[in-house]
C-alpha positions in Angstrom: 0.0 0.0 -0.1 1.1 3.5 -0.7 0.6 6.5 1.6 -2.6 6.6 3.6 -3.9 3.2 2.3 -3.8 4.2 -1.4 -3.0 1.5 -3.7 0.3 1.7 -5.7 -0.3 2.5 -9.3 1.9 0.7 -11.8 2.3 1.3 -15.5 3.3 -1.7 -17.6 5.1 -0.7 -20.9 5.3 -4.1 -22.6 4.7 -5.1 -26.2 4.5 -8.9 -25.7 1.0 -9.9 -24.8 1.8 -13.2 -23.1 4.2 -11.3 -20.7 1.7 -8.5 -20.2 -1.0 -11.1 -19.3 1.4 -12.6 -16.6 2.2 -9.1 -15.3 -1.4 -8.1 -15.3 -2.1 -11.1 -13.1 0.8 -10.4 -10.7 -0.3 -6.7 -10.3 -4.0 -7.8 -9.7 -2.8 -10.3 -7.1 -0.6 -7.7 -5.3 -3.5 -5.2 -5.2 -1.8 -2.7 -7.4 -3.8 -0.4 -9.7 -2.2 -0.9 -13.2 -2.5 0.0 -16.8 -0.6 -1.0 -19.8 0.8 0.6 -23.0 2.2 -1.7 -25.7 4.6 0.6 -27.5 7.2 3.0 -26.7 5.5 5.7 -28.6 3.1 7.5 -26.3 4.7 5.8 -23.2 6.1 9.2 -22.0 2.7 10.9 -22.5 1.0 8.0 -20.5 3.4 8.3 -17.7 2.9 12.0 -17.4 -0.9 11.5 -17.6 -1.0 8.7 -14.9 2.0 9.7 -12.9 2.3 6.1 -11.6 4.3 5.1 -8.5 6.3 2.6 -10.7 6.8 2.0 -14.3 7.5 -1.6 -15.4 9.4 -0.8 -18.5 10.6 -3.3 -21.3 13.8 -2.3 -22.9 13.0 -3.5 -26.4 9.8 -1.8 -27.6 8.4 -0.9 -31.0 9.3 2.8 -32.0 11.0 4.0 -28.9 13.3 2.0 -26.6 12.8 1.6 -22.9 16.3 3.3 -22.4 15.1 6.4 -24.2 11.9 6.4 -22.2 13.8 6.0 -18.9 16.1 8.8 -19.9 13.2 11.1 -20.7 11.4 10.3 -17.4 14.6 11.2 -15.4 15.0 14.4 -17.4 11.5 15.5 -16.3 11.6 17.1 -12.8 7.9 16.6 -12.6 8.4 12.8 -12.7 11.3 12.7 -10.2 9.3 10.4 -7.8 8.3 7.9 -10.4 10.3 4.6 -9.9 11.4 2.5 -12.9 12.0 -1.2 -13.1 13.4 -2.2 -16.4 13.0 -5.6 -18.0 14.9 -7.2 -20.8 15.5 -10.5 -22.5 19.1 -9.4 -23.0 20.0 -9.6 -19.3 23.8 -9.0 -19.6 25.7 -7.1 -17.1 26.3 -4.3 -19.6 22.6 -3.9 -20.3 21.9 -3.8 -16.5 24.6 -1.1 -16.0 23.2 0.9 -18.9 19.7 0.8 -17.4 20.9 1.8 -13.9 23.2 4.5 -15.3 20.1 6.1 -17.1 18.4 6.2 -13.7 16.3 2.9 -13.4 15.6 1.9 -9.9 16.0 -1.8 -10.8 16.6 -4.2 -13.6 15.2 -7.7 -14.1 16.1 -10.2 -16.8 13.3 -12.0 -18.8 12.2 -14.7 -18.4 11.8 -14.0 -14.8 10.0 -16.0 -12.0 7.0 -14.1 -10.7 8.3 -14.4 -7.1 11.5 -12.7 -8.2 9.6 -9.9 -9.8 7.2 -9.4 -6.9 10.2 -9.2 -4.6 11.8 -6.6 -6.8 8.6 -4.5 -7.1 8.3 -4.5 -3.3 11.9 -3.7 -2.8 11.4 -0.6 -5.0 8.1 0.5 -3.8 8.6 -0.1 -0.1 11.6 2.3 -0.1 9.4 5.1 -1.3 9.9 8.2 0.7 13.0 6.7 2.4 
């Protein structure tokens, strides 16, 4: 739960439907409010519109990469409190370093176990305001 009993709001930016379905299931089970956008184009506008607590951001997206979106979010002072958890099938150490260097709060390699993702979500969200 976020401040005052408010549910955490998560925006999923993921183009693969099968992964998005699994993420939708997990977000519902955790009691998070959540929305999804399937392409990189429009993701920044959606983030500004919803101002989610966390963006679950795929790296490889059609049109605009997750790295570019992460960089844009971090350049926007109005979104400074939005947490970003990046996901990629290319889970190399270099990819992870790049994501974290651009300002991501966490990085998880696909395929991931739902338990692992759940723990990472709570690690990031539970340190809000800390």
